[in-house]
KEDRENBA-546476 format. One record per residue (C-alpha): residue number from 1; x, y, z. Coordinates in Angstrom, 1 decimal. Each point is the difference from the previous one (the first is absolute). Last residue first. Example, Ala and Ser with C-alpha at 12.3 -4.5 7.8 and 13.67 -1.06 7.14 Angstrom:
<atoms>
[2, [13.7, -1.1, 7.1]]
[1, [-1.4, -3.4, 0.7]]
</atoms>
This chain:
<atoms>
[435, [72.7, -41.7, 62.3]]
[434, [-2.9, -1.8, 1.9]]
[433, [2.1, 0.4, 3.5]]
[432, [0.6, 3.4, -0.7]]
[431, [-3.5, 0.9, 0.0]]
[430, [-1.0, -2.3, 2.8]]
[429, [2.6, 2.2, 2.5]]
[428, [-1.5, 3.0, -1.7]]
[427, [-3.6, -0.6, 1.2]]
[426, [1.2, -1.4, 3.3]]
[425, [2.5, 3.2, 0.5]]
[424, [-3.2, 2.1, -0.9]]
[423, [-2.4, -1.7, 2.7]]
[422, [2.8, 0.7, 2.4]]
[421, [0.0, 3.5, -0.5]]
[420, [-3.5, 0.7, 0.1]]
[419, [-0.9, -2.6, 3.2]]
[418, [2.9, 2.0, 1.5]]
[417, [-0.6, 3.6, -0.7]]
[416, [-3.7, -0.7, 1.6]]
[415, [1.8, -1.8, 2.9]]
[414, [2.4, 3.0, 0.8]]
[413, [-3.5, 2.2, -0.6]]
[412, [-1.7, -2.1, 2.5]]
[411, [3.3, 0.4, 2.7]]
[410, [0.0, 3.4, -0.6]]
[409, [2.7, 2.5, -1.9]]
[408, [0.9, 3.2, 1.9]]
[407, [3.8, -0.8, -0.9]]
[406, [-0.8, 0.8, -3.4]]
[405, [0.8, -2.8, -2.1]]
[404, [3.4, -1.4, -1.1]]
[403, [-0.4, -2.4, -2.4]]
[402, [3.2, -1.0, -2.6]]
[401, [-0.5, -2.6, -2.4]]
[400, [3.3, -1.4, -1.1]]
[399, [1.3, -0.9, -3.8]]
[398, [1.5, 2.8, -1.1]]
[397, [3.4, -1.3, -0.2]]
[396, [1.7, 1.9, 2.8]]
[395, [-3.2, 0.2, 2.0]]
[394, [-3.0, 2.5, -0.8]]
[393, [-3.6, -0.1, -0.4]]
[392, [-3.3, 1.6, 1.9]]
[391, [-3.3, -0.7, 1.0]]
[390, [-3.4, 1.3, -0.7]]
[389, [-2.9, -2.4, 0.3]]
[388, [-3.3, 0.3, -1.4]]
[387, [-0.2, -3.7, -1.8]]
[386, [1.3, 1.3, -3.0]]
[385, [2.7, 2.0, 1.4]]
[384, [0.9, -3.4, 1.8]]
[383, [-0.2, -1.6, -3.6]]
[382, [2.4, 2.3, -1.3]]
[381, [2.9, -0.1, 2.8]]
[380, [-0.9, -3.9, -0.4]]
[379, [1.0, 0.3, -3.5]]
[378, [3.1, 2.0, 0.5]]
[377, [1.4, -2.3, 3.0]]
[376, [-0.9, -3.2, -2.4]]
[375, [2.1, 1.6, -2.6]]
[374, [2.9, 1.3, 1.9]]
[373, [0.8, -3.6, 1.0]]
[372, [3.8, 0.2, 1.4]]
[371, [1.4, -3.7, 0.0]]
[370, [-0.3, -1.4, 4.0]]
[369, [-0.8, -3.7, -1.4]]
[368, [-2.8, -2.0, -0.5]]
[367, [-2.2, 2.5, -1.3]]
[366, [1.3, 2.9, -1.4]]
[365, [-0.2, 2.2, 2.9]]
[364, [-2.2, 3.2, 1.3]]
[363, [0.8, 1.9, 3.5]]
[362, [-2.7, 0.8, 2.0]]
[361, [0.9, 3.2, 2.0]]
[360, [-0.9, 1.4, 3.4]]
[359, [0.6, 3.1, 1.9]]
[358, [-3.1, 0.8, 2.2]]
[357, [1.5, -1.9, 3.0]]
[356, [3.1, -1.9, -1.2]]
[355, [0.3, -2.0, -3.4]]
[354, [0.3, -3.0, -1.8]]
[353, [-1.7, -2.3, -2.5]]
[352, [2.2, -1.9, -2.2]]
[351, [0.4, -2.0, -3.0]]
[350, [-3.8, 0.0, -1.1]]
[349, [-0.3, -1.2, -3.7]]
[348, [-0.1, -3.4, 1.4]]
[347, [-3.6, 0.6, 1.9]]
[346, [-0.8, -2.7, 2.6]]
[345, [1.6, 2.5, 2.8]]
[344, [-1.7, 3.0, -1.0]]
[343, [-2.8, 0.3, 2.1]]
[342, [1.7, -1.1, 3.3]]
[341, [2.6, 2.4, -0.7]]
[340, [-2.1, 2.6, -0.8]]
[339, [-2.4, 0.0, 2.8]]
[338, [3.0, 0.1, 2.5]]
[337, [1.7, 2.9, -1.9]]
[336, [-3.5, 1.6, 0.4]]
[335, [-0.8, -0.5, 3.4]]
[334, [3.2, 0.8, 1.2]]
[333, [-0.2, 3.1, -1.7]]
[332, [-3.5, 0.9, 1.6]]
[331, [1.5, -0.4, 3.4]]
[330, [3.9, 1.5, -0.6]]
[329, [-1.8, 3.2, -1.9]]
[328, [-2.8, -0.1, 2.5]]
[327, [3.0, 0.5, 2.8]]
[326, [1.6, 2.6, -2.2]]
[325, [-3.0, 1.7, -0.4]]
[324, [-0.1, 1.1, 3.8]]
[323, [-3.0, 2.3, -0.7]]
[322, [1.5, 3.1, 2.1]]
[321, [3.2, -0.7, -1.7]]
[320, [-1.0, -0.4, -3.6]]
[319, [-2.3, 2.7, 0.8]]
[318, [2.2, 2.5, 1.3]]
[317, [2.9, -0.7, -2.5]]
[316, [-2.4, 0.9, -2.9]]
[315, [-1.5, 3.2, 1.7]]
[314, [3.8, 1.2, 0.4]]
[313, [0.4, -1.0, -3.6]]
[312, [-3.1, 1.9, -1.3]]
[311, [1.3, 3.5, 1.4]]
[310, [3.5, -1.2, -1.2]]
[309, [-1.1, 0.0, -3.4]]
[308, [-1.9, 2.8, 0.0]]
[307, [2.7, 2.6, 2.3]]
[306, [2.8, -1.1, -2.5]]
[305, [2.4, -3.1, 1.1]]
[304, [1.7, 0.0, -2.7]]
[303, [-0.9, 2.3, -2.8]]
[302, [3.0, 2.5, -0.7]]
[301, [2.6, -2.7, 2.0]]
[300, [2.8, 1.5, 1.7]]
[299, [3.9, 0.6, -0.1]]
[298, [2.7, 2.4, 1.1]]
[297, [3.6, -1.0, -0.4]]
[296, [1.7, -2.9, 1.6]]
[295, [-2.4, -3.0, 0.9]]
[294, [1.7, -1.7, 3.3]]
[293, [-3.5, 1.1, 1.7]]
[292, [-1.9, -3.1, -0.8]]
[291, [3.0, -2.4, 1.0]]
[290, [0.7, 1.8, 3.7]]
[289, [-4.0, 0.2, 0.6]]
[288, [-0.1, -3.8, -0.6]]
[287, [-2.8, -0.6, -2.4]]
[286, [-3.8, 0.3, -1.3]]
[285, [-0.2, 0.5, -3.6]]
[284, [-2.9, 1.3, -2.0]]
[283, [-3.4, -0.6, -2.0]]
[282, [-3.3, 1.6, -0.5]]
[281, [-1.6, 0.7, -3.5]]
[280, [-3.7, -0.8, 1.3]]
[279, [-1.6, -3.0, -0.7]]
[278, [-0.5, -1.8, 3.2]]
[277, [2.7, 2.7, 1.2]]
[276, [2.3, -2.9, 2.5]]
[275, [-1.1, -2.4, -2.3]]
[274, [2.3, 0.6, -2.7]]
[273, [3.2, 1.4, 1.3]]
[272, [2.9, -0.8, 2.6]]
[271, [3.5, -0.1, -0.1]]
[270, [2.5, -1.1, 3.3]]
[269, [3.3, 0.9, 0.6]]
[268, [2.6, -1.0, 2.8]]
[267, [-2.4, -3.2, 0.1]]
[266, [-0.1, -2.1, 3.2]]
[265, [0.5, -3.4, 0.0]]
[264, [-2.1, -3.3, 1.4]]
[263, [-1.3, -0.8, -3.8]]
[262, [-3.9, -0.1, 0.8]]
[261, [0.5, 3.5, 1.0]]
[260, [0.8, 1.2, -3.3]]
[259, [-3.2, -0.6, -1.6]]
[258, [-1.0, 2.8, 2.1]]
[257, [-3.4, -0.2, 2.1]]
[256, [0.6, -3.6, 0.5]]
[255, [-1.9, -3.6, 0.2]]
[254, [-2.6, 1.6, -2.3]]
[253, [2.5, 0.5, -3.2]]
[252, [-2.4, 3.2, -1.2]]
[251, [0.9, 1.4, 3.8]]
[250, [0.7, 3.8, -1.6]]
[249, [3.0, -1.3, -2.0]]
[248, [0.8, -3.3, -2.1]]
[247, [-0.8, 1.9, -3.7]]
[246, [2.3, 3.5, 0.3]]
[245, [2.0, -1.5, 2.9]]
[244, [3.4, 0.2, -1.8]]
[243, [2.2, -0.6, 3.0]]
[242, [3.4, 1.6, -0.5]]
[241, [3.1, -1.4, 2.1]]
[240, [3.0, 1.9, 0.3]]
[239, [3.5, -2.1, -0.3]]
[238, [2.7, 0.9, 2.5]]
[237, [2.3, -2.9, -1.7]]
[236, [-0.6, -2.3, 3.0]]
[235, [-3.5, 1.3, 0.7]]
[234, [-0.9, -1.0, -3.2]]
[233, [0.9, -3.8, 0.8]]
[232, [-1.7, -0.2, 3.2]]
[231, [-3.2, 2.0, -1.8]]
[230, [0.0, -2.9, -2.4]]
[229, [-0.9, -2.3, 2.5]]
[228, [-2.6, 2.5, 1.5]]
[227, [-1.2, 0.1, -3.6]]
[226, [-0.5, -4.1, -0.3]]
[225, [-1.9, 0.0, 3.0]]
[224, [-3.3, -1.0, -1.1]]
[223, [1.0, -2.0, -3.3]]
[222, [-0.1, 2.1, -3.3]]
[221, [-3.6, 0.9, -1.3]]
[220, [-1.5, 0.1, -3.9]]
[219, [-2.9, 2.2, -0.3]]
[218, [-0.1, -0.4, -3.7]]
[217, [3.2, 2.1, -1.0]]
[216, [-2.1, 3.3, -0.4]]
[215, [-0.4, -0.1, 4.1]]
[214, [3.1, -1.9, 1.2]]
[213, [-0.6, -0.7, 3.7]]
[212, [2.4, 1.6, 2.5]]
[211, [1.0, 2.3, -2.9]]
[210, [3.9, 0.7, 0.2]]
[209, [2.3, 2.9, -0.4]]
[208, [3.5, -0.7, 1.1]]
[207, [2.3, 2.9, 0.5]]
[206, [2.6, 2.0, -0.7]]
[205, [3.0, -2.7, -0.6]]
[204, [3.7, 1.1, 0.8]]
[203, [1.1, -3.7, -0.9]]
[202, [1.5, 1.0, -3.0]]
[201, [-3.2, -2.1, -1.8]]
[200, [-0.3, -2.7, -2.0]]
[199, [2.4, -2.8, 1.3]]
[198, [0.0, 0.3, 4.0]]
[197, [-3.6, 1.4, 0.1]]
[196, [-1.4, -2.4, -2.0]]
[195, [1.7, -3.0, 1.5]]
[194, [-1.0, 1.1, 3.5]]
[193, [-3.6, 0.3, -1.2]]
[192, [0.1, -3.3, -1.8]]
[191, [0.9, -1.9, 3.4]]
[190, [-2.8, 2.1, 1.6]]
[189, [-2.2, -1.5, -2.6]]
[188, [1.1, -3.4, 0.9]]
[187, [-0.2, -0.3, 3.3]]
[186, [-3.6, 1.8, 0.0]]
[185, [-1.0, -2.6, -2.7]]
[184, [0.9, -2.4, 2.5]]
[183, [-1.4, 0.9, 2.9]]
[182, [-3.7, 0.3, -1.9]]
[181, [0.6, -3.3, -1.8]]
[180, [1.0, 0.3, -3.6]]
[179, [-1.7, -0.8, -3.1]]
[178, [1.0, 2.7, -2.0]]
[177, [3.1, 1.7, 0.9]]
[176, [1.7, -0.1, -3.2]]
[175, [-3.0, 1.1, -1.9]]
[174, [-3.5, -1.2, -0.1]]
[173, [-3.3, -0.9, 2.5]]
[172, [1.3, 1.2, 3.0]]
[171, [0.4, 3.7, -1.3]]
[170, [1.8, 2.0, 2.9]]
[169, [1.9, 2.1, -2.1]]
[168, [4.0, -0.5, -1.3]]
[167, [2.0, 3.2, 0.7]]
[166, [1.1, 2.6, -2.5]]
[165, [2.6, 2.5, -0.2]]
[164, [-0.7, 3.7, -1.2]]
[163, [2.3, 2.9, -1.0]]
[162, [-2.5, 2.8, 0.0]]
[161, [-0.7, 3.1, -2.3]]
[160, [-1.7, -2.7, -2.2]]
[159, [-0.4, -1.0, -3.7]]
[158, [-1.5, -3.3, -0.9]]
[157, [-3.5, 1.6, -0.7]]
[156, [-3.6, -0.9, 0.3]]
[155, [0.8, -2.6, 2.8]]
[154, [-3.3, -1.3, 0.6]]
[153, [0.1, -3.4, -2.1]]
[152, [3.1, -0.2, 0.9]]
[151, [-0.6, -0.5, 3.7]]
[150, [2.7, 0.8, 2.5]]
[149, [-0.6, 3.9, 0.7]]
[148, [3.1, 1.8, 0.7]]
[147, [0.7, 2.2, -2.8]]
[146, [-4.1, 0.4, -0.6]]
[145, [0.1, 1.3, 3.7]]
[144, [2.8, 2.6, -1.3]]
[143, [-1.7, 1.4, -3.1]]
[142, [-3.6, -0.1, 1.5]]
[141, [-2.0, -2.9, -0.9]]
[140, [-0.3, -1.3, 3.6]]
[139, [1.7, -2.8, 2.4]]
[138, [-1.0, -3.3, -1.2]]
[137, [2.0, -3.2, 0.7]]
[136, [0.5, -3.3, -1.9]]
[135, [4.1, -0.2, 0.9]]
[134, [0.2, 2.0, 3.3]]
[133, [1.8, 3.4, 0.6]]
[132, [3.9, 1.0, 1.2]]
[131, [0.8, 3.5, -0.8]]
[130, [3.2, 1.7, -0.8]]
[129, [-0.2, 3.5, -0.6]]
[128, [2.1, 1.3, 3.1]]
[127, [0.3, 2.6, 2.4]]
[126, [-1.5, -1.8, 2.5]]
[125, [-2.2, 2.9, 1.5]]
[124, [-0.6, 1.0, -3.3]]
[123, [-0.3, -3.0, -1.8]]
[122, [-2.7, -1.4, 2.7]]
[121, [-2.2, 3.6, 0.0]]
[120, [0.0, 0.1, -3.8]]
[119, [-0.7, -4.0, -0.3]]
[118, [-2.8, 0.9, 2.5]]
[117, [-1.6, 3.1, -2.1]]
[116, [-0.2, -2.4, -2.9]]
[115, [-1.7, -2.8, 1.9]]
[114, [-2.9, 2.8, 1.0]]
[113, [0.0, 1.5, -3.5]]
[112, [-0.7, -3.6, -1.0]]
[111, [-2.4, -0.5, 2.4]]
[110, [-2.1, 3.0, -0.8]]
[109, [0.0, 3.6, 0.4]]
[108, [2.4, 1.1, 2.8]]
[107, [0.1, 0.5, 3.7]]
[106, [2.8, -0.2, 2.0]]
[105, [0.1, -1.2, 3.7]]
[104, [2.5, 0.5, 2.6]]
[103, [0.8, -3.0, 2.6]]
[102, [2.0, 0.4, 3.1]]
[101, [-0.3, -4.2, 0.4]]
[100, [-2.2, -2.1, -2.8]]
[99, [-3.1, -1.6, 1.1]]
[98, [-2.0, 1.6, -2.4]]
[97, [-2.8, 0.6, 1.7]]
[96, [1.1, 3.0, 2.1]]
[95, [1.3, 1.4, -2.7]]
[94, [-2.9, -0.5, -2.1]]
[93, [-2.5, 1.7, 2.8]]
[92, [2.4, 3.0, -0.2]]
[91, [0.4, 0.3, -3.6]]
[90, [-3.7, 0.0, -0.3]]
[89, [-0.6, 2.8, 2.3]]
[88, [3.0, 1.8, -1.7]]
[87, [-1.3, -0.4, -3.2]]
[86, [-3.9, 1.0, 1.5]]
[85, [1.7, 3.5, 1.4]]
[84, [1.6, 1.0, -3.1]]
[83, [2.7, 2.3, 0.6]]
[82, [1.1, 2.5, -3.2]]
[81, [2.8, -1.1, -2.6]]
[80, [-1.4, -3.2, -0.2]]
[79, [-2.5, 0.7, -2.9]]
[78, [-3.3, 2.1, 0.6]]
[77, [-2.4, -2.4, -1.7]]
[76, [-3.7, -1.0, 0.6]]
[75, [-0.7, 3.0, 1.9]]
[74, [-4.1, 1.4, -0.5]]
[73, [-0.5, -0.8, 3.4]]
[72, [-3.2, -2.0, -1.2]]
[71, [2.6, -2.2, -1.8]]
[70, [1.6, -1.1, 3.3]]
[69, [-3.4, -0.8, 1.7]]
[68, [-1.0, -2.0, -3.0]]
[67, [3.5, -1.7, -0.2]]
[66, [-0.6, -1.1, 4.0]]
[65, [-3.9, -0.8, -1.2]]
[64, [0.6, -2.3, -2.5]]
[63, [2.8, -2.1, 2.2]]
[62, [-2.6, -0.5, 3.0]]
[61, [-2.7, -0.3, -2.7]]
[60, [1.6, -2.8, -1.7]]
[59, [-1.0, 0.0, -3.6]]
[58, [2.3, -3.1, -1.6]]
[57, [2.2, -2.6, 2.2]]
[56, [2.1, 0.2, 3.2]]
[55, [3.2, -0.6, -1.9]]
[54, [-0.8, 1.5, -3.2]]
[53, [3.5, -0.3, -1.0]]
[52, [0.6, -3.8, 0.0]]
[51, [0.2, 0.5, -3.8]]
[50, [-3.0, 1.8, -0.7]]
[49, [-1.8, -2.0, 2.5]]
[48, [0.9, -3.6, -1.5]]
[47, [-2.8, -2.4, 1.1]]
[46, [-2.6, 2.4, -0.9]]
[45, [-3.6, -1.2, -0.3]]
[44, [-1.4, 0.8, -3.1]]
[43, [-3.0, 1.9, -1.3]]
[42, [-1.1, 0.2, -3.6]]
[41, [-1.8, 3.2, -1.0]]
[40, [1.8, 0.6, -3.2]]
[39, [2.4, 2.7, 1.1]]
[38, [0.9, -2.3, 2.9]]
[37, [-1.0, -0.3, 3.4]]
[36, [2.5, -0.8, 3.1]]
[35, [-0.4, -1.9, 3.1]]
[34, [2.0, -0.3, 3.4]]
[33, [-2.1, 2.7, 1.8]]
[32, [-1.5, 2.2, -2.9]]
[31, [1.6, 1.1, -3.2]]
[30, [-1.0, 1.6, -3.2]]
[29, [1.1, 0.3, -3.8]]
[28, [2.6, -2.3, -0.5]]
[27, [0.8, -0.4, -3.9]]
[26, [0.5, -3.3, -1.2]]
[25, [2.4, -1.6, -2.5]]
[24, [-1.1, -2.6, -2.3]]
[23, [2.8, -2.7, -0.2]]
[22, [0.9, 1.0, 3.5]]
[21, [2.4, 2.3, 1.7]]
[20, [1.5, 3.0, -1.3]]
[19, [3.6, 0.3, -0.2]]
[18, [1.5, 3.5, -0.5]]
[17, [2.8, -1.5, -2.8]]
[16, [-2.0, 1.3, -2.9]]
[15, [0.2, 4.1, 1.0]]
[14, [-3.0, 2.2, 0.7]]
[13, [-1.8, 1.7, -2.8]]
[12, [-1.3, -1.9, -2.9]]
[11, [-0.3, -3.2, 1.9]]
[10, [-2.4, 1.9, 2.9]]
[9, [-1.9, 1.8, -2.6]]
[8, [-0.7, -3.8, -1.2]]
[7, [-0.8, -1.4, 3.5]]
[6, [-2.3, 2.8, 0.3]]
[5, [-2.0, -0.6, -2.6]]
[4, [-0.1, -3.9, 0.6]]
[3, [-1.1, 1.1, 3.3]]
[2, [-3.4, 1.9, -1.5]]
[1, [0.0, 3.9, -0.2]]
</atoms>
């Protein structure tokens, strides 16, 4: 069966809104290290890792062996109604790494479910359905998480079980806070928070949920220290803080193990997913015991934290720590961001190069201004694929390339990907100039 045949079958049985990348979608059939191969035998260097999920890369022996050991027991699932040794062991590791005092861990299958659970904990604890969220944010595709997502392209429904008020994002290129230095940005953002609480809520807000670096939003990052400044205001009202670490966790930002640590604040609840499973369905919430325990009635997750996924998760965390992948993310990420900034300085279609660790972005604009250039983004995206490099897309206006390779990326692979990417940008910049 050809890729075209598979695409036709996909369109016949799957919804049209289930996005497929590329003008000619590809089927990935194998992978090793940081490289994948499609059904036509073409190899690609992967700079997106299944949307930052294949955190260690592909075919990692330690993870494969842990999963195979569990499979050999014949037990893939028991449900959380029974003791699961690997689940307890992984929860102990996450609790220890979280930095949250007296923590409890609840496992789910995805980041959406993790954020949904965190919202349930916070609203139960505070006896309020009022939530503060950030413009340009993305928190998932489930009912409540869609309701707190501040990006219209990903808001599948205008209905919500929550009353949501939005704060300004950390966007430095456009919007009311654009162009401000860090100190003035924080002052303006805190003033905005006070006004939003005073004018759009009853004052009994359950929580503020925020990504330390906005993922789908195009890897937009507010100034360090903003969340600590927010926290002073939140504490006046008893409002909880939920740090959505689905994309920023596990050392990806390089300087810190969790994104929140750059902000000088400890969250009440922290959600995690993606990289912890390295492709296995594994996610969850870790938070202060009194908040997590506030759920009234019996609750559990049928598949969350099952024996197979947590066997893999334990191997992932052990590998991550033993190989100090956080340090690798910091060093290789610096090579990439410095190289990108230097190589793209002369191209008018590049509006911004930003990032931290191995969570980087290139934002494209109309030459001579800051208007979003989604055409150039789409063209560079396709040219990267043609050159043998997989990257992601995002941003509020669809004009940002997202770069989130496995944390095992080597310096030589970073240079290889950098060459492909900068060549693609140069080609598209010439095209735009000729139009």
